[in-house]
N, C-alpha and C positions, 0 to 999 in steps of 0.2 A: 469851396476853397479855390481861389484864383490860381492861375498858372505861376505867377510870381511867388505867391505864398508857398506853393508846392516846391518850387525850386529852392527857395530860401530854407525850407524845412530840410530838404535833402542836404544842402550845404552845411547846415547846422549839425546834422547827424554825422556826416563825414568828418567834419572838423573835430567833433567829440571823439570819434573813433581814432583819429590820428593822434590826438592828445593822449589818449589812453595807451596807444601803442608806444609812443615816445616815452611815456612814464615807465612802462614795463621794460623797454630796452635800457633805459637809464638804470633801473633797478638791477638788471642783469649785469650791466657794466660795473656798477658799484660792487656787486658780489664778486665778480671776477677780479676787480682791483684789490679787494680785501684778501682774496686767496693769494694773489701775486705778492702782496706785501707780507703775508704770513710766510710764504716760501722764501722770500728775500731775507727775512729776519733769521730764519733757521739755517 
């Protein structure tokens, strides 16, 4: 495996990790928003 291939693979893995983190943070954000809306209704 060449150096460029190796670097591209690392970039790919990091990119995937960031996407998963953002998705998780978004999930948490939505859960918190839902709780806030429930409290607002009551």
